[in-house]
Phi, psi and omega in degrees: 000142173283173182295337179278352182094354179284149180286149176298142182300130178287171181229132179269132173231161182248150172218113000295157193274062179238136178282340179234130177235167181270159175307135178077001172283169178239153180209148177247128175262133185241133177263103185268125179235153185281336188263131177288344181287353185265007185300331182258007179285160174273135180260141176244137182243144182227145174229122183052044176070008177252134179296132179281133185299154177109003183224025183297149181290322183258144179242118186253136177251117177264146177051060185303146175236172183296332181288346181278353181295137177156186180262144183233144172235123184053047175073014178238140180290138179232167184298146181105133184237022177278165179296322179250140178238121186250136174250118178270143176052059184300146178232170180297333181293342179283349181283142176125186180261127185225147167224121185050046177064015178251132180290143181295136179291138177101358180249020183273172180292330180258138178240118189256131173248114179260142173051059189303144175241168182297334179291345179280350179291146181159185180260120185254142176222161175223165181207150178213141179055229180261014182290163170290163175287144181294163171296145180290142176237129187274131172245128177247138176238124186224162180245023182286155179289322180238127183234125172274115181258138178215158178298152179292331180223132180228133179241149180306139183093341178292157168280112180267108179257125177250142181228127176267094194267128177237095190300324191239009184223157173274136184231161175206164178054073182265138178234134179250142182232143170235122182051043177067016176248131180296122178248345179194137173232128188209159175277349177263170183264008182229156172217143180239130181234157173268121190281142170222160184302326180293351180271001173302134180173190180258126185242152172205169177223158179227140181210164176263123180257140176270097180276324178230172181301122178059021178235121181244140178231145180284136176226147182240137179286166170291151178284144174230147176263123178250123179253119177273114184274147176294133174286318174208156183286162175299131185292154177239127181266134182226152177230154179295340174192134181277345182224106186238167176272154175302132181096351180288161173276130177242128174236122179249135179237152180244110186256135174210164179241119180275137179301127183303332180290344178237043187297340182270002180289130178280131176247147176231158188226144177225155184232147183224146172235122182053038178081359182254130184294129177245343173209120183290174183300132187204158181291338179281137178261025180240145171229128188235135169246116187292319181222101188289146175239162179303326181289351174279353176296152177157188179263113183260142172223161174228152177239140175245136183227144171248094187302330185294335181234010176056045175249127179227137178225145180248151179276171167288168180280148175234118180274124180238129184236127177260118187272123179259178180293142182298141176257122185254139172282173183295336179278352182092357181282150180287149177299145182301133178288172181229134178268131175234160182248150172216114000295158193274060180240136177282339179233129177234167181270158175306135178077001171286169178236154183206149177245129175259133182240135177264103185269125179232158185269344191269132175286345181281357185264012186300324183255011180285160176267137180259147176241138182240144182226144174231121182052043177070009177253135179295135178237165182294148178129125180233010179264167178294327179256137177240118188256132174247113179260143173051058189303145175239167183298332180292345178281352176296143178160182178262122185253141176222162175222166181206149177212143178056229180262013182290162170289163174287143182294162170297146179290142176237130187272131172241130177243136176243125186226160179248020180293152180286330180230125186233128171272117182255138178214159178297152179292330179225132180229130180244149181306137182095339177292149167286121181266110178260124175250141181230127176266095195267127176241097189300326190242011180203177179246120180268166177214166181053062184274134179233134179251141182234145169233122182051042177068016176246133181294128176248343179195140171231128190208151173285346179264171184264008181230155173216141180240129185236151170277137189256153169213164182301329181292350180271002173301134181175190181257126185241152171204170176222160180224142181211159173269124180240146180293139177243282181234129171041065174068015172267141180242144179231152179282135174231145180237136180285166170292151179283145174230147177263123178251122180254120178272114184274147177294134175284318175208157183286164176297131185291154177239128181266135182226153177229153179294339175193134182276344181225108186237166176273153176303132181097351180288163173275131178242128174236121178249136179234153182243113187252134175212165179240119180275137179301126183303332180290344178238044186298339182270001181290130179281131176246148176230158188226144177224155184231147184223145172236123182053036177085356181256134183292130178246343174207119183290175183300132186205159181291339179280137178260026180237146172229128187236136170244116187291320181221102188289148176235163180303325181290351175279353176295152177156188179262116183259143172223160173229153177239140175245135183227145170248094187301329185295335181234010175058046176248128179226137179225146181247152179274172167287171181278149174231119182271127180237130183236129178259116184280117177228010188294313185298320177297324184291317182296314180301318180295323179294318179298315179300319182295318180295317179298319179297318180296317180299316180298316181296321180288331183283336182301311180300321180296318180298319179296319181298311181292330178294318180295317180299000000 
């Protein structure tokens, strides 16, 4: 039920499921409703907006006779001839029009057309209870020798079955065409395809009919237009706020509209950040971060899927930035901003669109004016985001941004190309990032995609993307190859231009240092672990751990110091430290540092004292003995 209490609009379907039938064939029309409570409702049928006879609300008796005397319910005579007719313990089955306890013919959920004639062709609708009338569904009745049959309604993901029907003749060698292109040749009269919106078009079939003994002639069906309807719209990702403070609550939702005719289809939703899954497919269309951190910033997308028909659609990207406290250099200048792209590709196709974002660390910059540069020349735009619509080759170049008293950002390269096959990769990749590569075909659909690094195959897939875990060692030259359609279902191999992908260090290899490598026993020892974090990832959290002779002495912690308040000789050894970025699972270890605690001089003096004491103690009895003698 809708919020108004009205019933959901019913849907008319055919059995057999053909929109066109031959003269004298039979077909059953079914009024499909979502509610099981409607099983006992009266159904109304319409053809070309006219009520089909046999279901009138009022029942009139002309020229009454004595046999007409009796009780009526909903205009039908029922058993019992008293003035009052009582129904005890009423049930839903008592609802409706009855005569002698028999339901009126023609008010059922199914409407049957026997021995169809051309006058039966038209637009059929049904209605039940207080529901709206269904959308009209067209039934055609024809006397042609060859009929291309298709379902009256087709939705993406459905099995689209086409039949080249020859009611009165034997046929062989059937060919199906879409937009005058051969899509199937078969010895049977049917073909089944998986429907997608792109398959909307004009269809026909051709077959050989046996008109006389051993004589076959080619016949072509009339053309029909088949429209593949969307099951649900492309999802739209939304957030309660695109720019939040660190620690704020973030709720992201994935919005789509399901076709009312398929209202019972189950939808599931998944969410991604920078191409990496953060919440798997689930019935909930919400993703929540209770307390946002700067590392939660990124380009978010959502996917909507209908598992029952294997249809999945992705949203456009939504850039969400969590603003942390400004990081100031010793001069007081703001840390250099960073330019990012959405979608996150360094190369796009002609007429594509892209958003450039100037990412800064300071919350004080919300009302600042931004400056944008291309190839070191100032360009129009004073907002944080710079949008390029319907890109042209002249938009290729190195882009930078600046805000307030900050330095100008490092340049980021954008390329616009008109190639048929484009290998797309992010403009900046850091170790630990998921590296997503896309073999992009702007104007066609490729298949059998292969990705190469330094001329070695790294992935072969039926999809156009591959995601890899990165390390500095993955820097190299990449390209992709795919099969693309050329002429009339022929496919040819195409190879993209090569691109060089450099995997940048997130932070340098740590260096372990001590306040002194050679100390006296009892001294204070402080060991520190030094590394340099890439300024473009200044918000990345680092943790540090310390080891002596390979054994952990201080676990991973935000502090890069390890302290021994009073050193002992057993604290001597080979020390190392490890630095980790937990958010991207990158860990690096330092070289060894040998530290020795000097306790030798104290030990020798103590031994001499001990020996002298023992000697004195042993000499006392002897002295006493000789004294007595």
